[in-house]
N, C-alpha and C positions, 0 to 999 in steps of 0.2 A: 931111722924110722920113717915111714911113708903113710900119708893119708890115703885111705881107701873109701872114697865117696864120703859117706857120713860117719865112717869108722877110722880109728887109728890102729895100727899094728901094735903088737905087744899087749893086746887085751885091753887097750884103753877104752873107756866108756863111750857109748854111742852119743853123738850130738843129737839133742832132742829139741823139738819145738813145743813150747808151753803155751796154751791158750787160756787166758784169764777172762772168764765171762763175769761181768760186774752188773749187779742191779743196785737199786737205790738203798734198800735196807728196811728193817722192820724192828719194832720192840721185841724183846725176848719173850714177853708175856702180855696178855691184855690187861695189865694192871696199871694203876696210876703211877706207881714208882718206876716200872719199866718203861712206860711211855714218856715220863718226864726225862729219864736218862737218855732215851733215843732223841727226843726233840731237842734236848740241850746240845747234843752233838750236831744234829741236822741244821738247826737254826743258827748255830754259831758259825756256820760255814759262810764266809764273806761272798762266795759265789751264789749262795741262796738268798741272803738278805744283803743287799749292797749299800746299806746305810752306813754312815760313819760309826765306828765302834762306840765312841763317846755318847752317841745318841741312841743306838740300838741296845747296848748292853743293859742300861737300866730298865728299858721296856721289856727286854727278854726275861731278865731274872726277877724284875719287880712285879711284872704283870703276867706276861705270856706263860711262863713256866709255873705260875701259881694257879692259873685258870684253865688253860687249855688241856693239860694232861688228863684230868678227870673226865672231861667231855670226850676226848679222843679215846680213852680207854673204854668207855661205854660203847663207842662206835666199833672198836676192835672186837669187843665181846659179841657183837651181833654177827660177825663173820668168821670167828676163830674156828679152826678145824681141830679135830682130835690129835692130829699129827703136828699142829702148831700153826704158825702164821701162814695164811694163803700165799703170800709173796715168797716166803722162804721155801715152802713145800713145792710151789710151782716152779720156782727157779732151779731147785735141785732136780726136779723131773725133767725140765728142759735141758739142763746141762747133760743129764744121762742120755737123753734122746740125741743130742748133738754128738756126744762121744761115741754113741753106737754107730753113727754114720762113718766113723773112722776105725771101726773094729777090724783088726788084722793089720793095722798100720802102726807098728810099735814106736815110730818116731814122734808120735804125738802124745802129749799129756794135757789133762784138763783140770781146772780148778775153778770153783765159784768163789766170789767175794762179794761183799756189800760195801757200798761207799760209807754207810753209817751203820753201826752195830756189827754183829758177827755173822759169818766169818769176815774178818777185816781184809782189806787189800793186802796188807803186809803178810797176813797169814796165808792168803792165797798164793802170793809170790814165793813165800817160803816153801809151800807144798810143791810148787812147780820146780823150784831149785833143787829140792831133795830127789826129784825124779831125774835129775841131770839136765834139765832144760836150760839152754844157754841163749835161746832166742825166744822172745815172748811176744805174742800177739794179744793185744788187749781189745776185748769186744764189750763195750758198754751196751746194755740192752735198752737203748734209747734210739729208735729209728730216726727221729728228728734231732738234729743237734741243737743244744742250748748250752750256754756257758754254765748255767745252774746245774746241769745234769752231766753231759759228757765232758764239759770243761772241768768240772769238779773232780770227775774220775781221773782225768789227766793229772790234776794237782795231787790227788791221793796217791797215784802210782809214782810220781816224782818224789813225793815225800818219803815214801817207803824205800825207794831205790837210793835215796841220799844216805841211807844207813848201811848200804851194802858196799863192801870192798870192791867186788867185781860186779860191775853193772852189765847185765846182758844187753844184747841188741834188742830193741823194743820197736814194734810197729803198733800203731794206734788207729782203730777204726773210729772215725768221728761221727759217721751217720750212714744210714742205709735206707733213707726214706723213699727211694725210687727202685730199690732192689726188686727185680721182676718176680722172683719167687715169693717175696714178702707180699707184694701187691696181689699176686695170684692167690695166696693163702687167705688173705683178707677177703677177697672177692668170693672164694669158695665158702668161707664161714657165713657170709651174708646170704648166699644162695641156699645153703643148707637150712637156714633159719626160715626162709620164706617159702610159701607154696603158691600155687596158681591163684588160690582164693584170696590171699592177702598180699599179693604183689604190689598193691597200691599203697601199702602202709608207708608213712612218711619215715625217711631214714635221717637220723641225726648222727653226724660224725663228731664225736667229742674228744678234744685234745686237752691235756693239762694246760692251764692258763699260765701267763707270764706277764709281768708288768710292762706296760707300753714303753717305759723308759729304757728297758733292755733292748727293745727292738730299735729305738731311736739311736742307740749307741752302736748298732751294727750287728746285733745277734740275728742269725739267720733263721731262727726257730719258726716264725710265722710263715716265712717263705717256704720252708720245708713242709710245714703242716699243709699248707695250701696245695703244694705240689703233690703230696701223698693223696690228698682228697680228690684232686682232678684226675690223677692216674686211676684211682679206685673206681670212681663213678663212671669213667670211660670204659673200664673193664666190665662194669655191671651194665652198661648201656642206659644209665639213668638220665632223664631229662631234667632241665631246670624246673624247680618246683616240686620234685620228688625227693629232694634231699637238701641238707644244709650243714654247714660247718659251724661248730660252737666250740667254746672253751669252758673249762670248769675249774673248781678248787681255788677260787679267788680268795686272797688273804690280805688283810691290812687295808689302809685307807687310800693307797695309791690307785691310779687308773690301770686296769688290766685289759688284755686282749678281749675282744668280744665278737659276736654276742655271747653272753653267758648261757650255759646250758639251762640253769634254773629259770632264768628269764624266759627262755623260749618254751620250756615246758609249761610255764604259767600261761603263755599266750596262745599256744597252738590250739587248744580246744575251742577258743573263741574264733579261730580261723577255720574251723571245721575239721581239724585233724585231731581226732580223739584216740587213735591208735598209732603208736610210734615204735620204731626200733631204734636202739642206740648202740653204736659200735664205737670203741675207744681205740683207734689205730695206734696211738702213741704208747700204749701199755703192752709190753711183750707178754707180761704175766699178770693175772688178776691179782688185785690188792685192795686196800681200803678204799681207794678213790674209785674203783670200778664196782666192787661188790656192795659196799655200803652207800657211798655217795650217789652212784648212778642207779644200781639195780634196786636198792631198798628206798633211800630217800627220794630219788628221782621218781619212783612209782608213787610215792606219797604226794609229791608236788603235783604231778599230772593229774591224779584223781581229785585232789582238793581243788584243782582248777576246772574240773568238770570233764576230764579226760576218762577213757575207759581202760586202756592197757598200755603199759610200757614193757616192751620185751627187750631185755638186755642181751646182746650178742656177746658171748664170752670172748675174752682175749684169746690169742692164738695158743698160749701156754705151750704144752709139749706135743701139740698136734704134729703128726709126721710131716706135713707139708712145711710147717714152720721150722722144724729141726733141719729138714733137708735144705731149705733156703739159707738158713744161717751156716750150715756146713759148707754149702757151695760158696758163700761169701768168705769163709775162713780159707778154703782151698785157693780161691782167687787171690787173696791177700798174701798168702805165703808161697805163691808159685815161685818167686825168685829165690826162695830158700831151699828148694828141692834138690838142686844139684850143687855140690861142692866140688871145686876143681881138685884134681889130684896133683899134689906138689911134693917134690922130694925135699926133705930137710937135710941140711949139711951134717 
């Protein structure tokens, strides 16, 4: 028997490359019960809350999961779509757009997974395995690396693979915060939102926050966010004073990265900036943190502080430029897998 590139003689199945695209996750429904189930999994991850279990467990189950699910469910109800969760719907559409970039290339299989909730990472890997994929590329939809996001996805993939007899070859994309196509797509989204008349509107780049202690322990997240921001404003040709970097979604009593988006929205009208645009470059797909926290609550905060208008610039979602950029990233990372040497078997 002889190998023929990616094929074996005697009708053996083609060797395939599986691409597992992973996003954070979402409750299955905008209900208190569904949100509690989701938060219980999410907040139990030691990558997300790095407190000792003996300290965090009583707080999580005795306070957080009794209070927060109802409040979060009301927030989800404000943005829920007829098709389901915006994050789930947007992630599925983005996956389809990426897969379309590989149309006519049968060696690739694609699957979507969520770190928390459904479809699980294990289910996504099983789907790829059933297509014959024996080489897996994992793409977390987090441009900037953090242990709480990309690192947790790595943990989830490892946990799922521990239960498999035959472990495939796995490559893992940890970050793409300076990917040229990604920066270009972000810049285009800002340009499409602006006109000559409102070009002077103040631009806020809002990234999901992280406790300062994580950065002190070596997490590169803040450095990645700042690098993305610098590359984007350079592409847009913005000067100092026309934009600023902020963080959002602070949770708990510890000190987080700042300045906080809400604090700046409260202060900007007093500084003469009553019309602002907000872009969230760290979110590949729109979700609760962008649609409810920024677009809805952010608007309320700005107006209560005396501002006039907050214009939220949507996430890249399944925009063609976004799908093309991520498809190019995938092609680049699997380039070494394209050619398999022909070898005679004894």
